[in-house]
C-alpha positions in Angstrom: 111.4 59.1 -21.4 109.2 59.9 -24.4 108.7 63.3 -25.2 105.3 65.4 -24.6 104.6 65.7 -28.0 105.2 62.0 -29.1 102.1 59.7 -28.8 101.7 57.5 -25.7 102.7 54.1 -25.5 98.8 53.1 -25.3 97.7 55.2 -28.2 96.8 52.8 -31.2 99.1 53.1 -34.1 97.9 54.9 -37.4 96.1 53.0 -39.7 97.9 52.4 -43.1 96.6 54.5 -46.0 94.1 52.8 -48.2 96.4 53.7 -51.0 99.3 51.8 -49.5 99.5 48.7 -52.0 98.9 51.0 -55.1 101.8 53.2 -53.9 104.2 50.1 -53.1 103.1 49.2 -56.8 103.7 52.6 -58.4 107.0 53.1 -56.5 108.8 49.5 -56.8 107.5 48.9 -60.4 107.4 51.0 -63.6 105.0 53.7 -64.6 103.6 51.4 -67.1 102.4 48.9 -64.7 100.6 51.7 -62.7 99.1 53.2 -65.9 97.9 49.5 -66.8 96.6 49.3 -63.2 94.4 52.5 -63.5 93.2 51.3 -67.1 92.4 48.0 -65.6 90.5 49.6 -63.2 88.6 52.0 -65.2 87.7 49.0 -67.8 86.3 47.1 -64.8 84.4 49.9 -63.5 83.0 50.5 -67.0 82.3 47.0 -67.7 80.3 46.7 -64.3 78.5 49.7 -65.5 77.6 48.0 -68.7 76.8 45.1 -67.1 74.3 46.6 -64.6 72.7 48.6 -67.8 72.4 45.3 -69.4 70.7 43.8 -66.6 68.3 46.6 -66.2 67.6 46.3 -69.9 67.1 42.4 -69.9 64.6 43.2 -66.6 62.4 45.4 -68.6 62.6 43.3 -71.7 61.7 40.3 -69.4 58.8 42.5 -67.8 57.5 43.4 -71.2 57.5 39.9 -72.0 55.8 38.8 -69.3 53.2 41.7 -69.8 52.7 40.4 -73.2 52.2 37.1 -71.9 49.8 38.0 -69.2 47.7 40.2 -71.9 47.7 36.9 -74.4 46.5 34.8 -71.5 43.8 37.3 -70.5 42.6 37.5 -74.1 42.6 33.6 -74.2 40.9 33.8 -70.7 38.2 36.2 -72.2 37.7 33.9 -75.3 37.4 31.0 -72.9 34.7 32.8 -70.9 32.9 33.9 -74.1 32.7 30.2 -75.1 31.8 29.2 -71.9 28.8 32.0 -72.0 27.7 30.7 -75.8 28.0 27.1 -74.4 25.6 27.9 -71.5 23.5 29.9 -74.2 23.2 27.2 -76.2 22.2 24.8 -73.1 19.9 27.2 -72.1 18.3 27.3 -75.5 18.5 23.3 -75.6 16.6 23.3 -72.2 14.2 25.8 -73.5 13.6 23.5 -76.5 13.4 20.7 -74.4 10.9 22.3 -72.0 8.8 23.3 -75.2 8.9 19.9 -76.6 7.7 18.4 -73.1 5.1 21.2 -73.0 3.8 19.9 -76.6 4.0 16.6 -75.6 2.1 17.2 -72.4 -0.4 19.2 -74.7 -0.4 16.5 -76.8 -1.0 13.8 -74.2 -3.8 15.8 -72.7 -5.7 16.0 -76.0 -5.3 12.5 -76.5 -6.5 11.9 -73.0 -9.6 14.3 -73.3 -10.3 12.5 -76.8 -10.5 9.1 -74.8 -12.4 10.4 -72.3 -15.0 11.6 -74.7 -15.1 8.3 -76.3 -15.5 6.7 -73.0 -18.0 9.0 -71.6 -19.9 8.2 -75.5 -19.6 4.7 -74.7 -21.2 5.0 -71.2 -24.1 7.3 -72.6 -24.8 4.9 -75.4 -24.7 1.8 -72.7 -26.4 3.7 -70.3 -29.4 4.7 -73.0 -29.4 1.0 -74.3 -29.8 -0.2 -70.7 -32.4 2.4 -70.0 -34.3 1.2 -73.0 -34.1 -2.2 -72.2 -35.3 -1.7 -68.9 -38.4 0.4 -70.2 -39.4 -2.4 -72.5 -39.0 -5.0 -69.4 -41.1 -2.6 -67.6 -43.7 -2.2 -70.2 -43.8 -5.8 -70.9 -44.5 -6.6 -67.4 -47.2 -3.8 -67.0 -48.7 -5.0 -70.5 -52.4 -6.2 -69.5 -52.4 -8.4 -72.6 -49.4 -10.2 -71.9 -50.3 -10.7 -68.4 -51.7 -14.2 -67.6 -54.0 -12.9 -65.2 -55.9 -9.6 -66.6 -57.8 -9.2 -63.4 -54.3 -8.3 -61.6 -52.7 -6.6 -64.3 -50.5 -3.9 -63.3 -52.1 -0.6 -63.9 -50.8 3.1 -62.3 -54.4 4.5 -63.0 -56.0 4.4 -59.4 -59.4 4.9 -60.5 -59.1 1.9 -62.8 -57.8 -0.1 -60.0 -60.7 0.7 -57.8 -63.1 0.2 -60.5 -61.7 -3.5 -61.5 -61.1 -4.2 -57.8 -64.7 -3.3 -57.1 -66.2 -5.2 -60.1 -64.1 -8.3 -59.5 -64.2 -8.8 -55.8 -67.0 -6.9 -54.7 -65.3 -5.6 -51.7 -65.1 -2.3 -50.2 -63.4 -0.1 -52.5 -60.8 1.5 -50.1 -59.7 -1.7 -48.6 -59.3 -3.1 -52.2 -57.3 -0.2 -53.3 -55.2 -0.5 -50.1 -54.3 -4.0 -50.7 -53.6 -3.4 -54.4 -51.5 -0.7 -53.6 -49.6 -2.2 -51.3 -49.0 -5.4 -53.7 -48.2 -2.9 -56.4 -45.6 -1.2 -54.3 -43.9 -4.5 -53.1 -43.8 -5.6 -56.8 -42.7 -2.3 -57.8 -39.9 -2.5 -55.3 -38.9 -6.0 -56.4 -38.8 -5.0 -60.4 -36.7 -1.8 -59.4 -34.0 -3.9 -57.3 -33.9 -6.5 -60.4 -33.4 -3.8 -62.8 -31.0 -1.7 -60.7 -29.0 -5.0 -60.3 -29.1 -5.8 -64.1 -28.1 -2.2 -64.7 -25.2 -2.5 -62.6 -23.9 -5.7 -64.0 -24.3 -4.2 -67.5 -22.3 -1.1 -66.5 -19.5 -3.3 -65.0 -19.4 -5.4 -67.8 -19.4 -2.2 -70.1 -16.7 -0.5 -67.7 -14.6 -3.6 -68.3 -15.2 -3.7 -71.9 -14.2 -0.1 -72.3 -11.3 0.0 -70.1 -9.9 -3.0 -72.0 -10.1 -1.3 -75.2 -9.1 2.0 -74.0 -5.9 0.5 -72.6 -5.0 -1.5 -75.6 -5.5 1.5 -77.4 -3.6 3.9 -75.2 -0.7 1.4 -74.9 -0.6 1.3 -78.5 -0.5 5.2 -78.9 2.2 5.3 -75.8 4.7 3.1 -78.0 3.9 4.7 -81.1 4.7 8.3 -79.2 7.8 6.7 -77.6 9.1 5.7 -81.0 8.6 9.4 -82.7 10.2 10.7 -79.3 13.2 8.6 -79.5 13.7 9.2 -83.3 13.4 13.1 -82.8 15.7 12.8 -79.7 18.2 10.8 -81.6 17.8 12.9 -84.5 18.3 16.3 -82.1 21.7 14.7 -80.5 23.0 13.8 -84.0 22.2 17.7 -84.7 23.7 18.6 -81.6 26.8 16.5 -82.4 27.3 18.0 -85.8 26.8 21.7 -84.3 29.4 20.8 -81.6 32.1 19.5 -84.1 31.7 22.6 -86.3 31.8 24.8 -83.6 34.9 22.8 -82.0 36.8 23.0 -85.3 35.9 26.7 -85.9 37.3 27.3 -82.4 40.3 24.9 -82.9 41.2 26.9 -86.4 41.0 30.5 -84.5 43.2 29.1 -81.7 45.6 28.0 -84.2 45.7 31.5 -86.0 45.7 33.5 -82.8 49.0 31.1 -81.9 50.7 31.9 -85.1 49.7 35.5 -84.6 51.2 35.7 -81.2 54.2 34.2 -82.2 54.9 36.2 -85.2 54.4 39.2 -83.2 56.7 37.8 -80.4 59.2 37.0 -83.0 58.8 40.5 -84.5 59.1 42.1 -81.0 62.1 40.0 -80.3 63.9 41.1 -83.5 63.1 45.0 -82.4 64.7 44.3 -79.0 67.3 42.5 -80.4 68.3 45.3 -83.0 67.8 47.9 -80.2 70.1 46.1 -78.1 72.9 45.9 -80.7 72.5 49.5 -81.4 72.8 50.2 -77.7 75.5 48.0 -77.2 77.5 49.6 -80.4 77.1 52.7 -79.0 78.3 52.1 -75.5 81.3 50.3 -77.0 82.0 53.7 -78.4 81.4 55.4 -75.6 83.3 53.3 -73.5 86.3 53.6 -76.0 86.0 57.3 -75.9 86.0 57.4 -72.0 89.0 54.9 -72.0 91.3 57.4 -74.2 90.2 60.2 -72.1 91.2 58.4 -69.1 94.4 57.5 -70.8 95.2 61.1 -71.6 94.4 62.1 -68.1 96.5 59.7 -66.1 99.6 60.3 -68.8 99.0 64.1 -67.4 99.0 63.3 -63.8 101.2 60.1 -63.5 104.7 62.0 -62.8 102.9 64.2 -60.0 101.1 61.1 -58.4 104.4 59.1 -58.5 105.9 62.1 -56.7 103.3 62.2 -54.2 103.4 58.5 -53.6 107.2 58.6 -52.8 106.5 61.3 -50.5 103.9 59.9 -48.9 106.0 56.3 -48.7 108.6 58.4 -47.1 106.3 59.5 -44.3 104.8 56.4 -43.7 108.4 54.7 -43.2 109.4 57.5 -40.6 106.1 57.2 -38.9 106.6 53.5 -38.6 110.1 53.8 -37.4 108.8 56.2 -34.8 105.9 53.9 -33.9 108.8 51.2 -33.8 110.8 53.1 -31.1 107.7 54.3 -29.3 106.8 50.5 -29.0 109.9 49.7 -27.7 110.3 52.3 -25.0 106.7 51.2 -23.9 107.8 47.9 -23.6 110.9 48.6 -21.6 108.4 50.8 -19.5 106.3 48.2 -19.0 109.0 45.7 -17.9 110.5 48.3 -15.5 107.0 49.0 -13.9 106.5 45.0 -13.9 110.1 44.6 -12.3 109.3 47.3 -9.4 106.1 46.2 -8.8 107.6 42.4 -8.3 110.4 43.9 -6.3 108.2 45.9 -4.3 105.8 42.8 -3.5 108.6 40.7 -2.6 110.3 43.2 -0.2 106.8 43.6 1.6 105.7 40.0 1.5 109.5 38.8 3.0 109.7 41.4 5.7 106.2 40.8 7.0 106.8 37.2 7.8 104.5 35.5 5.4 105.2 33.2 2.4 106.9 34.6 -0.4 107.4 32.0 -2.6 105.0 33.3 -5.3 106.5 37.0 -5.2 109.8 35.4 -5.6 109.0 33.6 -8.7 107.2 36.7 -10.1 110.8 38.5 -9.3 112.6 35.9 -11.1 110.2 35.6 -14.1 110.7 39.5 -14.6 114.4 39.4 -14.0 114.9 36.3 -16.7 117.0 38.7 -19.2 119.1 40.3 -16.5 122.0 38.0 -15.5 123.0 40.5 -12.5 119.5 40.3 -11.1 118.9 36.4 -11.6 122.0 36.0 -9.3 120.5 38.1 -6.6 117.3 36.3 -6.7 119.2 33.1 -6.5 120.8 34.4 -3.3 117.4 34.5 -1.4 117.1 31.5 0.4 114.5 29.2 -0.7 113.7 27.4 2.5 112.4 30.4 4.3 109.9 31.2 1.5 107.6 28.6 2.6 107.0 30.2 6.0 108.4 33.8 5.5 111.3 35.7 7.0 111.1 35.9 10.7 110.6 39.5 12.2 112.4 41.1 14.9 109.8 40.5 17.5 109.6 36.9 16.4 113.4 36.7 16.8 113.1 38.4 20.3 110.4 35.8 21.3 112.7 32.9 20.4 115.7 34.2 21.9 114.0 34.7 25.3 113.2 31.1 25.1 116.7 30.0 24.6 118.7 32.5 26.4 118.3 30.8 29.9 119.5 27.6 28.7 122.3 29.2 27.1 123.3 30.9 30.5 123.1 27.6 32.2 125.3 26.0 29.6 128.0 28.9 29.9 128.1 27.9 33.9 128.1 24.3 33.2 131.1 24.7 30.7 132.1 22.2 28.3 131.6 19.1 31.1 128.5 17.4 30.2 128.3 15.0 33.3 125.5 15.1 35.6 127.0 16.8 38.1 127.6 19.7 36.0 124.3 19.7 34.7 123.1 19.9 38.4 126.2 22.5 39.3 124.8 25.0 36.5 121.2 24.7 37.7 122.1 25.6 41.3 124.3 27.9 40.5 122.3 29.6 37.8 119.1 29.9 40.3 121.4 31.6 42.8 123.0 34.1 40.7 121.8 37.0 39.1 121.9 36.9 34.9 123.9 40.0 33.5 122.0 42.1 31.4 122.7 45.3 29.3 126.0 46.0 27.7 128.6 44.1 29.7 132.1 45.2 29.7 133.8 41.9 30.6 134.9 39.2 27.7 133.1 36.3 29.4 130.2 34.3 27.5 128.1 35.6 29.8 129.1 39.1 28.8 128.8 38.4 25.4 125.4 36.7 25.7 124.3 39.9 27.8 125.6 42.3 25.0 123.7 40.0 22.2 120.4 40.3 24.3 120.9 44.0 24.5 121.7 44.5 20.8 118.6 41.9 19.9 116.3 43.9 22.2 117.5 47.4 20.3 116.9 45.5 16.8 120.3 45.3 15.6 120.4 42.0 14.5 124.1 42.1 13.0 125.7 43.1 16.0 123.6 40.5 18.1 125.2 37.8 16.0 128.8 39.3 16.4 128.4 38.9 20.1 126.7 35.4 19.8 129.5 34.5 17.8 131.8 34.7 20.7 129.7 32.1 22.8 131.5 28.7 22.8 130.8 25.1 23.7 127.2 24.0 25.0 125.9 27.3 24.8 126.8 27.7 21.2 124.7 24.4 20.3 121.6 25.9 22.3 121.9 29.1 20.2 122.6 27.4 17.0 118.9 27.0 15.7 118.5 30.7 16.6 121.4 31.6 14.9 120.7 30.0 12.0 117.3 31.6 11.5 118.7 35.3 12.2 121.5 34.6 9.6 118.7 33.6 7.0 116.9 36.7 7.7 120.0 38.8 7.3 121.0 36.9 4.2 117.3 37.6 2.7 117.6 41.0 4.1 120.6 41.7 2.1 119.4 40.3 -1.2 116.4 42.3 -1.1 118.3 45.2 -0.3 120.5 44.5 -3.1 117.5 43.9 -5.5 115.8 47.1 -4.5 118.8 49.2 -4.9 119.6 47.6 -8.6 116.2 48.2 -9.5 116.2 52.0 -7.8 119.3 52.3 -10.2 117.7 50.6 -13.2 114.6 52.8 -13.1 116.8 55.9 -12.5 119.0 55.2 -15.5 116.1 54.3 -17.8 114.3 57.7 -17.1 117.1 59.9 -18.0 
């Protein structure tokens, strides 16, 4: 068995050193290869460090370039916003000029309309004066006594004169004459007033139509003249604005080109500066790398012999540990197989003697004993026919024997004669006689049958079978099946005892 200080079989094996490959290389190859490996490792580490520095510098350069581009874009955006504000101011100025022109145009139109209205009012006033004069002349002509065909009824607004004329001509009462003439003159005045009003309305209508016609023609002509002037001014303003826009556009284009050239020059200058800085740093880093590699080579040359000795010692310990671990694993496997064999044997014995099916434990036992020829032969000695229903126990054999012992007693009385008469005789005599029991002292088959029954009752199956072998004839045929089952039990138990003894000896020898 393994010593207490040794690791247990279930303990994990020690992991190999992380320098295993390197030590093997140092032991099996020449020292130059180890130095070359160390130099390559140092060079790879240095190259990785330089690559990381380059990557960081490139990232910083990219960040600076992006910042420069963002600033340039910001400046361009600011210029664009300023240009946009300038255009908005120009548009606002243009809208202000347009509103001023519209206001001037509206004032001019209002002034022209006022002039036209004054002219129209003058025309209307002159027409009214002419109509008024003409109506006055007509009224005077109507009221002129010299022009009236009947002077005696001439119109006169002087009531006293009217009364006097009426009194002289007609001789009527002064008041009646006055009243009649007054009524007549009022009616005549109303008729004349209606005629004058109708003539005045007609004259005013004709005058209005004439004035409207003349004014419409004049206004239309003035409108056409103003529209032509406005179109000419609008075209001239558009032409001026286009010229200004072209000049500003050209100016902005030239300014943009100049800015682009300046940006490109600045960018190329910065790129050249960065490139020169990068080359200087690269040369400096290469020099530092060469110095570092030379220092590492010197240090490796100093420590090489010591490292080789340490590596050899570590390899020696590692091989010793590997051999010891292999031995422990072999002992563990042997112990494991012993435990499995003992468990299989114990399971087989327990199952077989309990009267149960032991084919499965028997197969397990055969699998565990496949490497042992002697144990394999012992397993083969176990009867397979009994495995399905198990080895009968002593109580089972006693019950089965009790069923066949009476028939065997009758057969001993009947003898070898198998006639009907012998059978009847055996039945009659067997019922009248008392069968022997216990340890009979005679040598007859009845005595042997009694002794076999006694030994079976005591549990001694071997002596029982020895006594039953003395029974011959028909009684032996009757007991043949029972004897066969009992012999199977004996054979199985003998094989199991042999297996158990062999396993016990095997375990005892393995533990020493």
